[in-house]
C-alpha positions in Angstrom: -12.1 14.7 -11.8 -14.5 13.1 -14.1 -16.0 14.1 -17.4 -19.7 14.2 -17.6 -21.5 13.3 -20.7 -25.1 12.2 -21.3 -24.4 8.5 -21.6 -25.6 5.5 -19.6 -23.3 3.9 -17.1 -20.8 1.5 -18.7 -21.9 -2.0 -18.3 -24.8 -1.1 -15.9 -28.4 -0.5 -16.8 -30.2 2.1 -14.7 -32.8 0.8 -12.3 -36.4 2.1 -12.1 -37.7 4.3 -9.3 -38.9 1.4 -7.2 -35.5 -0.1 -6.6 -34.5 -1.7 -3.3 -32.4 0.2 -0.8 -28.8 0.4 -1.6 -26.1 -1.7 0.1 -23.1 0.5 -0.4 -20.5 -2.1 0.7 -21.2 -5.6 -0.5 -21.6 -8.3 2.1 -18.6 -10.4 2.9 -20.1 -13.8 2.2 -21.2 -15.6 5.3 -19.5 -13.4 7.8 -16.0 -14.7 7.9 -14.6 -11.5 9.2 -16.9 -11.4 12.3 -15.8 -15.0 13.3 -12.1 -14.7 12.8 -10.1 -14.0 16.0 -10.1 -10.4 17.1 -7.0 -8.3 16.5 -4.0 -10.1 17.9 -0.7 -8.5 18.5 1.6 -9.2 15.6 4.4 -11.6 15.8 7.3 -10.1 17.6 10.1 -9.3 15.1 13.5 -10.8 15.8 15.4 -8.7 18.4 18.2 -6.6 16.9 20.2 -6.9 20.1 22.1 -10.2 19.2 23.3 -8.8 15.8 24.2 -5.5 17.5 26.3 -7.4 20.0 27.9 -9.4 17.3 28.8 -6.3 15.3 30.1 -4.6 18.4 32.2 -7.6 19.4 33.7 -7.7 15.9 34.6 -4.1 16.1 36.3 -4.6 19.5 38.3 -7.6 18.1 39.4 -5.5 15.1 40.5 -2.6 17.3 42.5 -5.0 19.5 44.1 -6.6 16.4 45.1 -3.2 15.0 47.6 -2.7 17.9 45.0 -1.3 20.3 45.0 2.4 19.4 43.0 4.7 21.7 39.4 4.1 22.7 38.5 7.0 20.5 39.4 5.0 17.4 37.4 2.1 18.7 34.4 4.4 19.1 34.8 5.7 15.5 35.1 2.2 14.0 32.2 0.8 16.0 30.0 3.8 15.4 30.5 3.8 11.7 30.0 0.0 11.5 26.7 0.1 13.4 25.4 3.0 11.3 26.1 1.1 8.2 24.8 -2.3 9.4 22.4 -4.2 7.1 18.7 -3.5 7.6 17.4 -6.8 6.3 17.8 -9.3 3.6 15.7 -11.0 0.9 15.0 -14.0 3.2 13.8 -14.2 6.8 17.2 -15.6 8.0 20.0 -14.9 5.5 23.0 -17.2 5.1 26.6 -16.2 5.8 27.6 -16.1 2.2 24.6 -14.0 1.2 25.5 -11.4 3.8 29.3 -11.5 3.4 29.5 -8.9 0.5 27.4 -6.3 2.4 29.3 -7.0 5.7 32.6 -6.6 3.9 31.6 -3.4 2.1 30.3 -1.7 5.2 33.3 -2.7 7.3 35.6 -1.3 4.6 33.7 2.0 4.4 33.7 2.2 8.2 37.4 1.7 8.5 38.2 4.1 5.7 35.9 6.8 7.2 37.3 6.3 10.7 40.9 6.4 9.4 40.3 9.6 7.4 38.7 11.3 10.4 41.4 10.0 12.7 44.1 11.5 10.4 42.3 14.8 10.4 42.0 14.9 14.2 45.4 13.4 15.1 47.7 13.6 12.1 50.7 12.5 14.1 49.0 9.2 14.8 47.5 8.5 11.4 46.8 4.8 10.7 49.0 2.9 8.3 47.7 1.0 5.4 48.6 -2.3 7.1 46.7 -1.3 10.2 43.6 -0.5 8.2 43.8 -3.7 6.2 44.3 -5.8 9.3 41.4 -4.2 11.1 39.1 -4.7 8.1 40.1 -8.4 7.7 39.6 -9.2 11.4 36.3 -7.4 11.7 34.9 -9.0 8.5 35.9 -12.4 9.7 34.6 -11.9 13.2 31.3 -10.2 12.1 30.7 -12.9 9.6 31.2 -15.7 12.1 29.3 -14.1 14.9 26.4 -13.1 12.7 26.3 -16.7 11.2 26.0 -18.0 14.8 23.0 -15.7 15.5 21.4 -16.6 12.2 21.9 -20.3 12.8 20.1 -20.2 16.1 17.2 -18.3 14.5 17.0 -20.7 11.7 16.9 -23.6 14.1 14.1 -21.9 16.0 12.1 -21.4 12.7 12.5 -25.1 11.9 11.2 -26.0 15.3 8.3 -23.5 15.3 7.4 -22.4 11.7 4.6 -19.9 11.3 1.3 -21.5 10.2 0.0 -20.1 7.0 -3.0 -20.2 4.7 -2.6 -20.2 0.9 -5.3 -18.3 -1.0 -6.0 -18.6 -4.7 -7.0 -21.2 -7.3 -6.7 -24.6 -5.7 -4.2 -26.1 -8.3 -1.8 -23.1 -8.0 -2.2 -22.8 -4.3 -1.4 -26.5 -3.8 1.7 -26.2 -6.0 3.0 -23.3 -4.0 2.1 -25.0 -0.7 4.0 -28.1 -1.7 7.1 -26.1 -2.7 7.0 -24.2 0.6 6.7 -27.5 2.6 9.7 -28.9 0.7 11.8 -25.9 1.9 11.2 -25.6 5.6 14.0 -23.1 6.0 11.5 -20.5 4.9 9.9 -20.8 8.4 6.4 -21.1 6.9 4.2 -24.1 7.2 1.0 -24.1 5.0 -1.9 -25.6 6.9 -4.8 -24.9 4.4 -5.7 -23.8 1.0 -8.6 -21.4 0.6 -10.2 -22.0 -2.8 -13.4 -20.9 -4.4 -16.3 -23.3 -4.7 -16.1 -25.5 -7.7 -12.3 -25.6 -7.9 -11.8 -29.3 -7.4 -8.0 -29.7 -7.4 -6.9 -31.5 -4.3 -3.4 -32.1 -2.9 -1.4 -32.6 0.2 -2.8 -29.5 2.0 -6.5 -29.5 3.1 -8.7 -27.3 0.9 -10.9 -25.0 2.9 -14.2 -24.1 1.1 -16.4 -22.6 3.8 -16.1 -19.7 6.2 -16.4 -22.2 9.1 -13.4 -24.2 7.9 -11.3 -21.1 7.5 -12.2 -20.0 11.0 -11.4 -23.4 12.4 -8.0 -23.5 10.7 -7.0 -20.1 11.9 -7.9 -20.8 15.5 -6.7 -24.4 15.8 -3.3 -23.7 14.0 -2.7 -20.2 15.2 -2.3 -19.0 11.6 -0.1 -15.9 11.4 0.7 -15.7 7.7 -1.3 -15.6 4.5 0.1 -16.3 1.0 -2.0 -14.9 -1.9 -0.8 -16.8 -4.9 -2.9 -15.3 -7.7 -3.6 -11.6 -8.6 -7.3 -12.4 -8.5 -7.0 -13.3 -4.8 -6.6 -9.6 -3.9 -9.9 -8.8 -5.5 -12.0 -11.9 -5.2 -10.9 -12.7 -1.6 -10.1 -9.0 -0.7 -12.5 -9.0 2.3 -11.1 -12.2 3.7 -7.5 -10.9 3.3 -8.3 -7.7 5.1 -10.0 -9.6 7.9 -7.0 -11.9 8.3 -4.7 -8.9 8.3 -6.9 -7.3 10.9 -6.6 -10.4 13.1 -2.8 -10.1 13.1 -1.8 -12.1 10.1 1.0 -11.0 7.7 -0.2 -11.1 4.1 2.2 -11.9 1.3 1.5 -11.7 -2.5 3.4 -14.6 -4.1 4.2 -14.8 -7.8 3.6 -18.4 -8.8 4.3 -17.9 -12.5 7.9 -16.7 -12.6 7.5 -13.0 -13.3 9.6 -11.7 -10.4 8.9 -8.6 -8.4 12.1 -6.5 -8.5 14.0 -6.1 -5.2 11.4 -8.1 -3.2 11.8 -11.0 -0.9 11.9 -14.7 -1.7 9.9 -17.6 -0.3 10.9 -21.1 -1.4 12.3 -19.6 -4.6 9.1 -17.6 -5.4 9.2 -13.9 -5.7 6.9 -12.3 -3.1 6.1 -9.0 -1.5 4.4 -8.1 1.7 1.0 -6.4 1.4 0.0 -3.7 3.8 -3.8 -4.1 4.2 -4.1 -2.4 7.6 -6.6 0.5 7.4 -4.5 2.7 9.7 -2.0 3.4 6.9 -4.8 4.7 4.7 -5.5 7.5 7.2 -2.1 8.5 8.5 -1.6 11.8 10.3 0.9 12.9 7.7 -1.6 12.5 4.9 -4.2 14.5 6.8 -1.8 17.2 7.7 -0.8 17.5 4.0 -4.6 17.8 3.1 -5.2 20.5 5.7 -2.1 22.6 4.8 -2.6 22.4 1.0 -6.4 22.7 0.9 -6.4 25.6 3.4 -3.6 27.5 1.5 -5.3 26.9 -1.8 -8.7 28.1 -0.6 -7.1 31.3 0.6 -5.2 31.8 -2.7 -8.1 31.0 -5.0 -10.9 32.7 -3.0 -11.0 35.7 -5.4 -11.2 33.3 -8.3 -14.0 31.4 -6.6 -15.9 34.6 -6.1 -15.5 35.6 -9.7 -16.7 32.2 -10.9 -19.7 32.3 -8.5 -20.8 35.8 -9.6 -20.3 35.0 -13.3 -22.2 31.8 -13.0 -25.1 33.5 -11.1 -25.4 36.2 -13.8 -25.2 33.8 -16.8 -27.1 30.8 -15.5 -29.4 32.0 -12.8 -29.6 31.0 -9.1 -28.2 27.8 -7.7 -24.5 28.3 -8.1 -23.4 25.4 -5.9 -24.2 21.8 -6.9 -24.5 19.4 -4.0 -24.6 15.6 -4.5 -24.4 12.6 -2.2 -21.2 10.6 -2.7 -19.7 7.6 -0.9 -16.5 8.1 1.0 -14.3 6.1 3.3 -15.8 2.9 4.8 -18.9 3.4 2.7 -20.0 6.5 4.6 -22.0 9.1 2.5 -21.1 12.8 2.4 -22.2 15.8 0.4 -19.8 16.7 -2.5 -19.6 20.4 -3.6 -19.1 21.7 -7.1 -20.0 24.7 -9.2 -23.2 23.9 -11.1 -22.5 23.5 -14.8 -25.7 21.7 -15.8 -29.2 21.2 -14.3 -30.5 17.6 -14.3 -34.1 17.0 -15.1 -34.8 15.7 -11.6 -33.1 14.1 -8.6 -33.5 10.6 -10.0 -31.5 11.6 -13.1 -28.9 13.2 -11.0 -28.5 10.1 -8.8 -28.7 7.4 -11.5 -27.5 8.8 -14.8 -23.8 8.0 -15.3 -23.4 11.6 -16.3 -26.0 14.3 -16.5 -24.3 16.9 -18.6 -24.1 17.4 -22.4 -21.4 19.9 -23.2 -23.1 21.0 -26.4 -26.1 22.1 -24.4 -24.1 24.0 -21.8 -23.5 27.7 -21.8 -20.0 28.8 -22.8 -18.9 29.8 -19.3 -20.1 26.4 -17.9 -18.2 24.6 -20.6 -15.1 26.5 -19.7 -15.5 25.6 -16.0 -15.8 21.9 -16.9 -12.9 21.8 -19.3 -10.5 23.6 -16.9 -11.7 21.7 -13.9 -12.5 24.9 -12.1 -15.9 23.5 -11.2 -14.0 21.1 -8.9 -12.3 23.8 -6.8 -15.1 23.8 -4.2 -14.1 20.3 -3.2 -11.1 21.9 -1.4 -13.7 22.6 1.2 -14.6 18.9 1.4 -10.9 18.2 1.9 -10.5 20.8 4.6 -13.6 19.3 6.4 -12.2 15.8 6.2 -14.9 14.4 3.9 -12.2 13.9 1.2 -8.5 13.9 0.7 -6.4 15.7 -2.0 -5.4 12.3 -3.4 -7.4 9.1 -3.4 -10.0 7.2 -5.3 -12.6 9.5 -6.9 -16.0 9.3 -5.0 -19.1 8.0 -6.8 -22.8 8.1 -6.1 -24.4 5.4 -4.0 -26.3 4.0 -6.9 -23.2 3.3 -8.9 -21.1 2.2 -5.9 -23.7 -0.6 -5.3 -23.7 -1.6 -9.0 -20.0 -1.4 -9.5 -19.2 -3.3 -6.3 -21.2 -6.2 -7.6 -19.9 -6.1 -11.2 -16.2 -5.3 -10.7 -14.0 -7.3 -8.3 -12.1 -5.0 -6.0 -14.3 -1.9 -6.5 -15.6 -1.9 -2.9 -12.0 -2.2 -1.6 -11.4 1.3 -2.9 -13.3 2.6 0.2 -10.5 1.6 2.5 -9.2 5.2 2.1 -10.7 8.6 1.9 -11.8 9.5 -1.6 -9.8 12.3 -3.3 -10.0 15.1 -5.8 -7.4 13.4 -7.9 -5.7 10.0 -7.8 -3.4 7.5 -9.5 -6.2 6.5 -11.9 -6.8 10.0 -13.0 -3.2 10.8 -13.8 -3.1 7.7 -16.0 -6.0 9.0 -18.1 -8.8 7.1 -16.4 -11.4 9.9 -16.4 -14.9 10.2 -17.7 -16.2 7.2 -19.7 -13.2 4.9 -19.1 -12.9 1.4 -17.7 -14.3 1.0 -14.2 -12.3 -2.2 -13.8 -9.0 -0.3 -14.7 -9.9 2.5 -12.2 -10.5 0.1 -9.4 -7.2 -1.7 -10.1 -5.2 1.6 -10.1 -7.0 2.8 -7.0 -6.3 -0.3 -5.1 -2.7 -0.3 -6.2 -2.4 3.3 -4.9 -3.8 2.3 -1.5 -1.6 -0.8 -1.2 1.6 1.2 -2.0 0.6 4.4 -0.4 3.2 6.9 0.7 3.3 10.6 1.4 5.8 11.1 -1.4 3.5 9.3 -3.8 0.7 11.8 -2.9 3.1 14.7 -3.6 4.0 13.2 -7.0 0.4 12.7 -8.0 -0.4 16.3 -7.0 2.5 17.6 -9.1 1.4 15.4 -12.1 -2.2 16.6 -11.7 -1.0 20.2 -11.8 0.9 19.5 -15.0 -2.2 18.0 -16.7 -4.2 21.1 -15.8 -2.0 23.2 -18.0 -3.4 21.1 -20.9 -7.1 21.1 -20.0 -9.1 18.5 -21.8 -12.1 18.4 -19.5 -12.5 16.9 -16.1 
């Protein structure tokens, strides 16, 4: 929802009528994406079977050490232990001492739960305190030792065959991170190249790749399967390359090289890092589309009398032409026709397409001002959502003229089109409406896409509903 005032676009001067055709999505340099390897199957994750066998064997030893009660007790202990087993650590292959607290905690909970249930089912055979303590101690020791054996074999495999990686960012920072990762081979990552922008002259122990051809050659020859983005600007300045590498089967990590840790994230050679999900499939999940259909369809039915009243009142007060149609840019740069109630009449089509905003609220009729300030003029976009042109939540769509301009002026703006555009979004609930920073909007929109979840959509919709109680204009 955007406020429309009669002002020029922020930071962009309107072109004249004879402008060249628009290129909605900016070119990706010299075509790196088209020459990278086609989508490869991702690296197979480590099989959970060895750790499952280790935990099961530890439960069996603990049952035997506790005087071999019936097999029902073994099933209870083993089942509880497996349900509570760790799901992953902060490093690719955790050490025994790192895992020991979680292993001990889950084993203790498993034995206490099994003992309580056993006492409820067979009170005459309730387990003694000594039996529970013995079982816990034996299972913790056995699970720790067996899991350490599995992790040791996996660590040795990583040392023999580390994953080749590219480090993307300013050359000096990237070389520093690459050198640190090479000094700590237990991470299982081996940097084979640094992708730096032209003019960044810092050299180091890892080759600096400056052209698309060099990147392509490094990916193919080394079988690159990991990417480390070591500077926040890499996500915007090298966004197209990162998405192309992710599409080719690489895992992309954002590494903090400056010591401001990401909470509860993983570690790589001591650096805080987090995995970036750049795959386009996540931005168009079935769950998100189902939410769009259910909510937009329900709302259209509920507000249809209100839509009819608004249309009739607008026709009586402002003449014919109740519905305003305008071309906007949606997912993957595809145009669509956005629907709104007409609250202002632009001078001509050129003004409608190239003025940052065509409405002056002081010149609007009172009913039109009310529609604008309460965002009721946006309700027709529920039909765009139901049709699939838009989503309930996503980056706000913009006109082709401004998409082309902003994509050239603001890093990361074009990346917003990885997802369907929306009626509301993360940027809007943070006050980025109307004549606000385009750079800030792009940053919030990309953060929303990177961290997308269905629950986040629900939260944004609820916060949008709260803001509509205090209408200040859309």
